[in-house]
C-alpha positions, 0 to 999 in steps of 0.5 A: 380555456382562453383563445390565446391558450388554444394558440399558444403551446407555452412549453415551446417558448420556454428556454427548457434544457436541451442536450443529447448528454443521456440521463442513463450513463451507459458507461460500460458501452461508452467507456470503451468507445472513449478509450478506443478515441484516445488511442486512435487520437493518440492522447498521450502524445497530445498531452505531452506536446501541450506540456513541453516546457512546463516543470516536471512532475514525475510519479514514478510507477511502481512495477506490478508483477506480470503474472495475471489479470489485475485484481481490485488492488491493482485498480485502486492503485492505478486510479490513484496514480492517474488521478494524480497525474492528471491533476498535475497536468491540468494545473500546469505541470508536465506530468509524464506517466510511465507505467512499468512491470516487474518481469523476473522472478520465482512465480513465472519460473513456477508457471513455466515449470507447471505449464510447459513441463509438469502438465505436458509431462516433460522433465524440467531441463538441466539448467547447468547447461548453457543452451537449456538455461537460455531456452528456459529463460527465453520461455519465462520472458514470453510468458511475462510479455503475454501478461504485460500486454493483457494487463496494460489493456486493463490498466487502460480500460480503467482510464488510465493514460500513460506511455503504454507503447513504451513501458519500462520493463525490468527484463528489457535488455538495457534494464537488465544491463542498468540493474547489473551495473548498480550491482557492480557499483555496489561491488566496486564500493566494497558493500558486496560480500559473500557470507553465511548467516541464517536467512529466511529460506523457502523449501518449497521454492528452494530459494532464500527470501528477503523480508519483503517476500514474507507474510505472516499467517496463523500456524500451529507449531509443535512446542518443546521445553527441553532439559540441558543438564548442569555437569561437573566438566573438567577444565584445566589451564595449559602453561601457555594460558589457554583453557582446555575443556571437555577432556578427562582429568587423566587426559590433562595430566598427561599434558600437564601433571600439575593440571586440576579440575578447575571445574570441580574445585570451582563448584562451591554450590554443589547442588547445581550439579545434576540440576537442568536448565530448561529452554522452550522452542516452537522449532523442535527441529532446530534442536541439533543445531543448538550451540548455546543457551542465552540467559539475562542478568535482568531475569530473576532465576530460581533452583527448583525441585520436583515433588510430584509428577503425573506425566508419561515422560519427563522429570520425576520427583527429586529432579532439580530444574533452574527456570526464571521465577516468573515462568516456572509455574506456568512451565511446571503446570505445562508438565503436570508437575507439583514442585517447591523452590529450593533457592534463588540462582544468581548471576555468580552462579551462572558464572560457575555453571557456565556450560551444560551438556547437550541434550542430544548427547549420545545420539550418534557422535555429534553432540558430545560437547558441552553447551555455554551459557551466554547473556543476551539482551533479547531475553525475557521473562514474558514467555517460555522459561527465561532461557533462550535455546540458541541455535546460530544456524537457524536464528538471526538473533541466535546468530548475532549472540553467537558472533558477539561472543565468539572471540571469548568462546574461542579463547576458551578453546570453543569451536565456533564454526556454525554448522549446516544441519539443514539443507535447501530441500529441508533434510537434515544433513550430516551436521545433525548426526543420528537424524539424517534424512528427516525433513523439516518441511516437505515440497508441499509445505507440509510438516516433515518428520524432523520434529517427531524424530527430535522429540523422540530422541529427546524423550529417549534421553529423558531430555524432554520436560514437556511438549505442547501445540501453539497456534501463532503468527509464523512467517510464510512465503508471499508466493507460494503461501507456504511456511519458511525456515531459517537456515544457514546458507552462504549468500551475497550480502550488502553491508548495512553498517560498513563504514564507506569512504564518505565516513557514512554507512548505508543504514545512516544514509538510508535513515538520513533519507527517510528524514528528507522525505515527505510521507503521506500519511506522516505515519509512514516515515516511522514505519520505514525508519523502524524497518531500516533500523532493525534490518540485518545486512541485505541478502541480494542472492536467490537460487533461481534461473529467471532474473539478473544474475549477480554478475562478479567473479570470485577467487578462492579466498572468496574476494570479488574481482575488481576490473572495470574493463571486465565490468564494461564488458559485461554491461555492454553485452547485457545492453545488447544481448540481455542478461542471457549473456551471462549464461551463454557458452563461453561466457566466463572466458569472454567477460575475463578476457586475456587479462585473467586466468579463468582457472583462478576465478569462479563465476557466480550463478546466483541471480539477484532478488527481484526486489534489487530489480525493482529498487533499481527502476529509478536508474533506467527510467528516471535517469535514462528517460529524457521526458522524465527526472531524477528524483521522482516526486512521488513514489506511491503504493500499498502500505506493504511497500514500506517493506518492499519497493520503497525499502529496496529503492531506498536502500539501492539509491542510498547505497550508489547515490546517497540519498532517496529516489523520491522526494514523497512517499504515499501509501494506501491500504488494502481492499477488503469486502464489505464486512472487513475481511480479506478477499478470497476465491474460496469465500466467494467475496472477490470484487473483480474490477472487470466485473464492476466496469462491465456492470457499472463502468470504470468511472463508478470504481473511480468514484468508489476511490475518490470517496474512500479514505484510501489511507486506511483499508478500503471496503468494497462489494456490491452494496458499496459499488451501488452506493457509488452509483447512486452518488454518481447518477445525482452528480451526472444529472447535475452536469446534464441539467447544466449542459441542457441549460447552456444550450441556450447560453450565448457566451456573453461575459457579465461584469462582476458588478452587474451580477445579482447578488445570488450570482456573486454568491456563487462566484464566491463559492466557486472561488472557495472551491477552487482553493479547496480542490487545488490545495487537496489535489497537492495533499492527495486528499481526494476524498475531501474534494470528491465530498465537497464537489458532490455536496456542492452539486447536490445541495448547493446547485440542484437543491438551491441555486438551480432550483431558484433560478430555474424560473428566470432561466426558463421564463425570462425574456432573452434580454433579462439581465438575471437570465443572462447572468445566470447563464454566465455563471452556469457556464463558469460552474460548468467549466470549474466542475468538469475540469476539477472532476476530470481527474476523478472521473475522466470518461463522464467528463470527457463525454460532457465536455465534448457535448458542450464543445463538439470541436473540442479535442479533449477535456484532458488537454485543458487546464482547470478553469481559471477563477478570478480572485475578486470573485471571493466575497466573504461579506456577501457569503456571510449575509447569504448564510443568514439568507438561506438560514431563514430560507430553511425555515420557509422550506421546512414549513412548506414541506409540511404543507406539501405533505399534508397536501395543503398545497401541490408545490411551493408556488401555491404558497405566500407564507408570512415570515416573522424575523425577530432578529434585527440582523436577520431582517437586515440581510433580506433588505433588497431581496426578492425573497419569494424567488429565493424561497420559490413561492408566489409571494412572501410577507416578512413581519418584524416580530417573534410570530404566533406560538404556533408558527413553524420554527426550526430550533437552529434558526429560533428567531424565525417563525413561518406561518403558511398562506395560500397565494392570491391571484391566478396561476399564469399559464406559462410560468405556473406562478400565481400572481395578481397580474395575470391578464394585465396584458390584454394581448396575453390575457392568461400570463403574467405581465413578466411572461407577457413581455417575454413572449413579445420580446420572443416575437410570439404572436398573440 
């Protein structure tokens, strides 16, 4: 070793990276500190102040339910919202985020009943007593308040910034007043009515359910095939023109001596008498409610005869049955019967049959009527028998078919009143004679004895054709997870198809609004449209306690009181006291005032469906807060909200304002485990956000969201989280290296024309990325941004640009243009990368920004770093595409040399590069290609190169012959050159390094 080497520690003469930004992130410890810092400095208010006067961007928060810790689906949802808000805030908008909570509803009632009453052995209070009702509601409110505080803290731990001090809550007094006001608007416009029709009913929860509150699960149902005998029914035509049915001929002649049995005379085809029409159903318990059979003129039917039977019950040989031809063989096989087809049953035959006997005739005294045959478009021969058992008390299509034929049925003297065979507890009523007290579903959601009782009665009457079981998708309450039933019950509805004063209908308004809305992904538009096109009238009422009441008064005819003064008294009271005012002692008299006789008006005590609450949030949030605007730019929720919040918000706003409360609807998928299975505690496959944050950090969760295709279902688990940890570590190291290098930055600005080509290339790439980032933040395509920035960091920065420039950055003299240019460009890269990533990784970027700018307040108060238009240089990019292609062949060849231990590092090499293509050689003109390839020397030859040279198939015109560099290794830069010692004052370093040492004032 020379005397100079003994005196100089060259490592201290290099511009090596210096930073206190740690390599190990320690996010679980660092992130809570940053959350506390943001809260202490009130970052939310600083953001509002900094954005004052800007154009508003409003993402209206879909309210989570306030009843438990957040889960991974909450994390996905809130992270997406936060990224969007931050990205707009950092692009010149005032993106104010106001979180909200859904506070009313059954789940909270259940918890109060369970925790405050059942668990303590206390009886649930009588909620018809005003003070008991108000106390119960107070307990519900306190429960919601507790979980709002918990969830708010958990959301902020995820890095969410918003107005958590003033969120919107559906249980705030003003909110309850506004919700009630929206209902009264609908009532005032004539869209609200009380009706009786089949709705989904939860026996377990004792309440009506909307479609949005139902999910479908596998369920095993009893299935039965039932015989409805064709009978010769006496009909006669009275002189007044009316038809009379179901009376004896003697009775008819007692009224009119000329009466004859029209039915007996008209039955030309006597072979149909005594035959039975066969129906199939998966709900045996609905048979007592049967009032008709539906058939289709488009289906081919036949008359069949049983030739042999191998069953314990059901048809015997000789019996005749009518079924759809396409389904007969399968039905007979189910009943273990042999059969033969006698003939076709035509549409004129059905006109003659017209009516059949009820299969429960003789059970009690309620089934001694005949059942009409009705045509129905919903009837097919895809499954069953080609006939549809029609119980208007228990099915929407059944109800619609029955009502469509009601006028004709009434003209024929048929009773069209719809029965109520099942009560709110799932018990048969007196409208199911002979079966009273049997139960469809019990309080635990289990099957009751109704099916068995019905099947037994059918067997006793020789009316059962066959029975079986079927596993299929069946509606369940999404809260109790228990099966629901359809039952006819009086409820409050909003018309979908009533003509409104402007000539439209609610359905037409909603469909028009869908056409005017942007959907991301676009498929959401068709999904919501199909739901609106097909949905029945909107059922609003619930038979519960905790919520906003349907605050109307009705008279004996069911007409709603229309009085603006009464309505205003109600709204003023709700605004001051909350909706509890409706249930207080003397509320009826208080609100009716002196203008109306309380004896003539009934106070409705049902409460509003919570979807009406959440569908009204746009009113008391977007309209009533001056820091927001109506309509919202964006609604963002899971894809299930096409039947939930998107749906109810659309209907509510269309009913009261004629348009949607949003301009764009964005949906995300559901969270699944790593195998694509639904998460459940019983399976042990749940990924809890709290655990991920404790082990890895919230930024890792956020990176998982950003790198996933959130439009589809997202998989998450330990392996996937670890993959994101690895990706994060590389990205963090890139940021860390830039921070360390920029410790030597003096803030100098270098003119574009003075920059070396490589620096100009990197600015061009920033220009391209700036366009990509901005366009895809607008398109909500975060995966494309995250992928582009991660690849840029790993492939273009760490593995190329930084690698190439390390020698100049570490070793060049202070005055070196190359070094100063690199520092300038790295500063640009850092500013761009950190601000682009700030919406996605708010903790890491905040830490990096403050490390670089200790006097800064927050990176989140910055805008995306400016990118000059003149940085774009497509010609230069095309040239460097060629240079990098040639470089890839060189690095490939040297990797083999390194692997075979012929060299230790690329600086030991000085390869010969054969470039046969003239265009490729031209790209290398004027380049220090050895610097680009990080070698100590390089030779370019205009030839194809020897046959054994290294080549890559994709760059076939380039061949590389590895060679060792000639010269001596510089003690400072480790490059092998022939000029080491050329400066006698610094004999063990190259001329470049000697000049740098002299400029640095390092004594020889």
